[in-house]
C-alpha positions in Angstrom: 0.0 0.0 0.0 1.6 3.2 -1.1 1.6 6.4 0.9 0.0 8.3 -1.9 -2.9 7.2 -4.0 -5.9 8.3 -6.1 -9.0 9.5 -4.3 -12.2 9.8 -6.4 -13.7 12.2 -4.0 -10.9 14.7 -4.2 -8.5 14.4 -7.2 -6.7 17.7 -6.6 -4.8 16.4 -3.5 -3.2 13.2 -2.3 -4.9 11.5 0.6 -1.8 10.9 2.6 0.6 13.7 3.5 2.4 14.8 6.6 -0.3 17.2 7.7 1.0 17.8 11.2 -0.1 21.2 12.3 2.0 23.6 14.4 -0.3 22.9 17.3 0.4 19.2 17.0 4.1 19.8 16.9 3.9 22.0 20.0 1.9 19.3 21.7 4.5 16.7 21.0 7.4 18.9 21.9 5.8 19.6 25.3 5.2 15.9 26.1 6.5 14.7 29.4 8.8 12.1 27.7 10.8 12.1 24.5 9.3 10.5 21.4 9.5 6.7 21.4 10.7 4.8 18.3 8.1 2.6 16.6 8.1 -1.0 17.6 6.1 -3.9 16.2 3.4 -5.1 18.5 3.6 -8.8 19.3 0.3 -10.4 18.3 0.4 -14.1 19.0 -0.2 -15.5 22.5 3.1 -17.4 22.4 5.0 -14.3 21.3 3.5 -12.2 24.1 4.1 -14.9 26.7 7.7 -15.1 25.6 8.1 -11.4 26.0 6.8 -11.6 29.6 8.9 -14.6 30.3 12.1 -12.8 29.1 11.3 -9.7 31.2 10.6 -11.7 34.4 13.5 -14.0 33.7 15.9 -11.1 33.5 14.4 -9.8 36.8 14.8 -13.2 38.5 18.4 -13.5 37.4 19.2 -10.1 38.7 17.5 -10.7 42.0 19.2 -14.1 42.4 22.6 -12.6 41.8 21.9 -9.8 44.2 20.6 -12.2 46.8 23.7 -14.4 46.6 25.9 -11.3 47.0 23.9 -10.2 50.1 24.0 -13.7 51.6 27.7 -14.0 51.0 28.1 -10.7 52.8 26.2 -12.0 55.7 23.2 -9.7 55.2 20.6 -12.5 55.3 17.7 -13.3 53.1 15.3 -10.6 51.8 12.3 -10.6 49.6 12.8 -10.4 45.9 11.3 -6.9 45.7 13.9 -5.6 48.1 16.9 -6.9 46.3 16.0 -6.4 42.6 18.1 -3.5 41.3 16.5 -0.3 40.0 18.3 -1.0 36.7 16.6 -4.4 36.3 13.2 -2.8 37.2 13.8 -0.3 34.4 14.5 -3.1 32.0 11.3 -4.7 33.0 9.4 -1.5 32.4 11.0 -1.1 29.0 10.0 -4.6 27.9 6.4 -4.0 29.1 6.3 -0.7 27.3 7.2 -2.4 24.0 4.7 -5.3 24.7 1.9 -2.8 25.4 -1.6 -4.1 26.2 -2.6 -5.7 29.4 0.9 -6.3 30.7 1.8 -2.6 30.3 -1.4 -1.6 32.0 -0.8 -3.9 35.0 2.7 -2.4 35.3 1.2 1.1 35.3 -1.2 0.1 38.1 1.7 -1.4 40.1 3.6 1.9 39.8 0.6 3.7 41.4 -0.6 1.0 43.8 2.8 -0.2 44.9 3.9 2.8 47.0 2.9 1.1 50.2 4.4 -2.4 49.5 7.2 -2.0 47.0 10.5 -0.3 47.3 10.5 3.3 46.0 13.2 2.5 43.4 11.0 -0.2 41.9 7.9 2.0 41.8 9.9 4.8 40.3 11.3 2.5 37.5 7.8 1.4 36.7 6.5 5.0 36.6 7.9 5.3 33.0 5.0 3.1 31.9 2.6 6.1 32.6 4.4 8.0 29.8 3.9 7.5 26.0 4.3 4.0 24.6 6.1 3.0 21.4 3.8 3.4 18.3 3.4 0.6 15.9 5.3 0.8 12.5 3.3 2.3 9.6 3.1 -1.1 7.8 1.3 -2.6 10.8 -0.9 0.5 11.1 -2.0 0.1 7.4 -2.9 -3.5 8.0 -5.0 -2.6 11.0 -6.9 0.0 8.9 -7.4 -2.4 6.1 -8.8 -5.0 8.4 -11.2 -2.7 10.1 -12.3 -0.5 7.1 -11.8 -3.0 4.3 -10.1 -2.7 0.9 -9.9 0.8 -0.4 -10.2 2.4 3.0 -7.9 5.2 1.8 -10.8 6.7 -0.2 -12.6 7.6 3.0 -10.0 10.3 3.7 -8.5 13.3 1.9 -5.8 13.7 4.6 -4.3 11.3 7.1 -1.4 12.0 9.4 0.6 8.8 9.5 2.6 10.0 12.5 0.5 9.4 15.7 -0.5 12.3 17.9 -0.2 10.0 20.9 0.5 6.4 21.7 -0.6 4.6 24.8 -0.9 1.0 26.1 -4.0 0.0 24.2 -3.7 2.1 21.0 -2.5 5.2 19.2 -4.2 8.3 17.9 -4.0 9.8 14.4 -5.5 12.9 12.9 -7.5 12.6 9.7 -9.9 14.4 7.4 -12.8 12.6 5.8 -13.8 13.0 2.2 -16.9 14.9 3.4 -14.7 17.4 5.3 -14.9 16.2 9.0 -11.7 16.8 11.0 -11.3 13.7 13.2 -9.0 12.0 15.6 -8.9 8.2 15.1 -7.8 6.0 18.0 -6.5 2.9 16.5 -6.0 -0.2 18.6 -2.8 -2.2 18.5 -3.4 -5.6 16.8 -3.9 -8.6 19.1 -4.2 -6.5 22.2 -7.9 -7.1 22.9 -7.8 -10.8 22.7 -4.5 -11.0 24.7 -5.5 -8.9 27.7 -6.5 -11.8 30.0 -3.5 -13.9 29.1 -1.2 -10.9 29.4 -2.5 -10.0 32.9 -2.5 -13.7 34.0 1.0 -14.3 32.7 2.4 -11.2 34.5 0.5 -12.0 37.7 1.7 -15.5 37.7 5.3 -14.3 37.3 4.9 -11.9 40.1 3.7 -14.7 42.4 6.5 -17.1 41.4 9.1 -14.4 42.0 7.5 -13.3 45.2 7.8 -9.7 44.2 4.8 -8.7 46.3 3.9 -9.3 50.0 2.1 -12.5 50.7 -1.1 -10.8 51.7 -1.5 -9.0 48.3 -4.4 -10.8 46.5 -2.7 -10.9 43.1 -5.4 -13.0 41.4 -8.1 -10.6 42.5 -6.1 -7.6 41.3 -5.4 -9.3 38.0 -9.1 -10.2 37.6 -10.2 -6.6 38.3 -7.5 -5.2 35.9 -8.5 -7.7 33.1 -12.2 -6.8 33.5 -11.6 -3.1 33.2 -9.0 -3.4 30.5 -11.3 -5.6 28.5 -13.8 -2.7 28.6 -11.1 -0.2 27.7 -10.3 -2.2 24.6 -13.9 -2.1 23.4 -14.1 1.1 21.4 -17.8 0.8 20.8 -18.2 0.9 24.6 -16.0 4.0 24.7 -18.1 5.7 22.0 -21.1 5.1 24.3 -19.1 6.5 27.3 -18.3 9.7 25.2 -22.0 10.2 24.6 -23.0 9.4 28.2 -20.5 11.9 29.7 -21.5 14.6 27.2 -25.0 14.2 28.7 -23.8 14.1 32.3 -21.7 17.2 31.8 -24.3 19.2 29.9 -24.5 21.6 32.8 -20.7 22.1 32.7 -20.2 24.0 29.5 -16.5 24.5 30.1 -15.9 20.8 30.1 -16.0 19.7 26.5 -16.3 16.1 25.3 -15.5 15.0 21.7 -18.5 13.7 19.7 -18.0 10.1 18.4 -18.6 9.4 14.7 -20.4 6.1 14.5 -19.9 5.5 10.7 -16.1 5.3 11.2 -16.1 3.7 14.6 -15.5 -0.1 15.0 -14.6 -2.2 18.0 -10.9 -1.5 17.2 -11.1 2.1 15.8 -12.7 5.0 17.6 -13.5 8.1 15.4 -14.2 11.3 17.2 -14.0 15.1 16.7 -10.5 16.4 16.6 -10.3 19.0 19.3 -7.8 21.9 19.3 -6.1 22.9 22.5 -2.9 23.2 24.4 -1.4 20.4 26.6 -2.6 20.7 30.2 0.9 21.1 31.4 1.2 24.4 29.5 -0.7 25.9 32.5 2.5 25.5 34.4 4.2 28.2 32.4 5.3 31.2 34.4 3.3 33.6 32.2 -0.1 31.9 33.0 -1.9 33.9 35.7 -2.4 32.2 39.1 -6.1 32.8 38.9 -6.3 30.8 35.6 -4.5 27.9 37.1 -6.8 27.9 40.1 -9.8 28.1 37.9 -8.8 25.1 35.8 -7.8 23.2 38.9 -11.1 23.8 40.5 -12.9 22.7 37.3 -10.9 19.4 37.3 -11.3 18.7 41.0 -15.1 19.3 40.9 -15.3 16.9 38.1 -13.6 14.1 40.2 -16.0 14.7 43.0 -19.0 14.7 40.7 -17.9 11.5 39.0 -17.6 9.6 42.3 -20.5 11.0 44.4 -23.0 12.2 41.8 -22.5 10.2 38.5 -21.4 6.9 40.0 -19.1 6.7 36.9 -15.6 7.9 36.5 -13.0 8.2 33.8 -10.1 6.8 35.8 -7.0 7.7 33.7 -5.9 11.2 34.6 -2.9 11.2 32.3 -2.0 14.7 31.2 -2.4 13.6 27.6 -6.1 13.0 28.2 -6.8 16.7 28.7 -6.5 19.8 26.6 -6.7 23.4 27.7 -8.2 26.0 25.4 -6.6 29.4 26.5 -9.1 31.6 24.6 -12.1 30.3 26.4 -10.6 28.6 29.5 -12.4 25.4 28.6 -10.9 21.9 29.2 -11.3 19.1 26.7 -11.7 15.6 28.0 -10.2 13.3 25.4 -10.2 9.7 26.6 -13.1 7.7 28.1 -11.8 4.1 27.6 -10.9 3.7 31.3 -14.4 4.4 32.6 -15.7 2.5 35.6 -19.1 2.4 37.3 -19.4 2.3 41.1 -22.0 0.4 43.1 -24.3 2.7 45.1 -23.1 1.0 48.4 -19.5 1.7 47.4 -20.3 5.4 46.8 -22.2 5.6 50.1 -19.2 4.2 52.0 -16.8 6.6 50.4 -19.2 9.5 51.1 -19.4 8.5 54.8 -15.7 8.0 55.3 -14.9 11.3 53.6 -17.3 13.1 56.0 -15.6 11.3 58.9 -12.2 12.4 57.6 -13.2 16.0 57.3 -14.7 15.8 60.9 -11.5 14.2 62.2 -13.5 11.2 63.6 -10.8 8.5 63.8 -13.2 5.9 65.1 -15.6 6.3 62.3 -12.7 6.4 59.7 -11.4 3.0 61.1 -14.9 1.5 61.0 -15.6 2.5 57.4 -12.1 1.6 56.4 -13.0 -2.0 57.4 -16.4 -1.7 55.5 -14.5 -0.7 52.3 -11.8 -3.4 52.7 -8.7 -1.4 53.6 -8.5 -3.4 56.9 -10.4 -6.3 58.5 -12.5 -5.9 61.6 -10.4 -8.6 63.3 -7.1 -6.9 62.5 -5.0 -5.9 65.6 -5.4 -2.3 66.8 -2.1 -1.2 65.5 -3.2 -2.1 61.9 -6.4 -0.2 62.3 -4.5 2.8 63.6 -2.0 2.5 60.7 -4.7 2.5 58.1 -6.5 5.4 59.8 -3.2 7.4 59.8 -2.7 6.9 56.1 -6.3 7.7 55.2 -6.2 10.9 57.2 -2.9 12.0 55.7 -3.8 11.4 52.1 -7.0 13.3 52.5 -5.2 16.4 53.7 -6.6 18.7 50.9 -10.1 17.8 52.1 -9.4 18.6 55.7 -7.7 21.9 54.8 -9.8 25.1 55.3 -9.4 27.4 52.3 -7.5 27.0 49.1 -4.9 24.2 49.2 -1.6 24.8 47.4 -1.1 21.6 45.6 2.3 22.6 44.1 3.7 23.7 47.5 2.5 20.5 49.3 5.0 17.8 50.2 2.1 15.4 50.8 3.2 12.8 48.1 6.6 12.5 49.8 5.2 12.3 53.3 2.6 9.7 52.2 5.2 7.6 50.4 7.5 7.7 53.4 4.7 6.8 55.8 3.6 4.0 53.5 7.1 2.5 53.2 7.4 2.7 57.0 4.0 1.2 57.8 3.6 -1.1 54.8 7.1 -2.4 54.0 9.0 -2.1 57.3 6.3 -2.7 59.9 3.9 -4.8 57.7 0.9 -2.9 59.2 -0.9 -2.0 55.9 -2.9 -4.4 53.7 -2.9 -3.9 50.0 -6.0 -1.9 48.9 -9.0 -3.9 47.8 -9.1 -4.6 44.0 -12.3 -2.5 43.6 -10.4 0.6 44.6 -7.5 0.2 42.1 -8.9 2.5 39.4 -10.4 5.0 41.8 -7.0 5.4 43.5 -5.4 5.9 40.1 -7.7 8.8 39.4 -7.3 10.4 42.9 -3.5 10.2 42.8 -3.2 11.4 39.2 -5.6 14.3 39.9 -3.5 15.4 42.8 -0.3 15.3 40.7 -2.1 17.2 37.8 -3.1 20.0 40.1 0.4 20.1 41.6 1.9 20.3 38.2 -0.2 23.2 37.0 0.4 24.9 40.4 -3.3 25.2 41.2 -4.6 26.3 44.6 -8.1 24.9 45.1 -10.5 24.8 48.0 -11.3 21.1 47.7 -13.3 21.1 51.0 -15.7 23.7 49.7 -16.2 21.8 46.5 -16.9 18.4 48.0 -19.1 19.2 51.0 -22.3 20.0 49.0 -21.9 16.7 47.1 -21.3 14.7 50.3 -24.3 16.2 52.0 -26.5 15.1 49.1 -25.0 11.6 48.7 -25.0 10.9 52.5 -28.6 11.9 52.8 -29.6 9.8 49.8 -27.8 6.7 51.2 -29.5 6.7 54.6 
């Protein structure tokens, strides 16, 4: 398939050119990580299993060698997670990044969820998985387009940017213009990813268990099952198109939060066609020439969205990656780009979170401990020191909600304090249980939202934003 070809609808211009706009170029230049070279996506189950096996084998050899050295030095035995080198963890992250799919997603979740039960060096190494993934080569891209749209798919477009705007764990995004003049963003899924999610997650989870990288009380099968369930939904682009339409309705009273419209005629289970939305990267708000009032305004908009998703909608887009937002300076609007990682919460789950949040704001340690057990952070028969440890962590991480007045996210050292406390209580003293699987994606959103507000240097009165929603939710749950 050539890069240029005839198009009956428009004979005055070729359908494929490098049509990258200046805005696209700026967006790429401002990305948090350098461009990643294209890499073919392994498609067969055997090939993907081999990639996981190579990654974990390298980790095992590194850990074994380090363990022998420590034993010879008289330092005694340690868990694999404590002796694996940061360099080996980085190699693991690089392999998962090239594998993409469910294995990369599970690695992303470990980088966020592991702060209380993995060494900081290991978590930091895996954090690179939250950046942009390697795109697929153009030949593989063309085959995917041909399989989804059929022979002659090129005639649907007058322009097509063969270089992706973004590349993530499930797919990559390209800008295109249809023969009838629509300016679109096409999210194109990597081949083989959807059918391999369960096996990817199971393979990586099994390797983690065999290598004893996680504490014995971490329910790896339950976490893997929850991750596979959510990732299976994320890989269904027809479901994401429905989520785009649903959130557009839910946010109809928030005119400054804009949601792209899906285009059903070009959407398939593996390609999502939606409006191309102009805007600046969210992290452009961190520039010194952006007024503080603007940062605070956008921060409040994003924070209110998080609270409404949890306590009002009962549905949440749980991937707060910077690349999933655009800021439109001329209007102050924020564009919400990605709804693949959308979860729905049970009413009882929402009610428990509303009650524990009210207890946190009130400083009621006894109620926080009781509700922590109801959610699953602790067990009712846990010793008092474990209940106290969980309560301490919950009260600390909810500091912005307990603060009266605007909270300066950028000036806060809360992430460092929380990580230090988590390492002390979770790794050294073994007083923290791994969070329940149902909370995995909620935690990802909460942590990512804090980091986003810190990055744009926003000061937001989170307490004032959340109290009205809590009052309504708590009354409705009685």
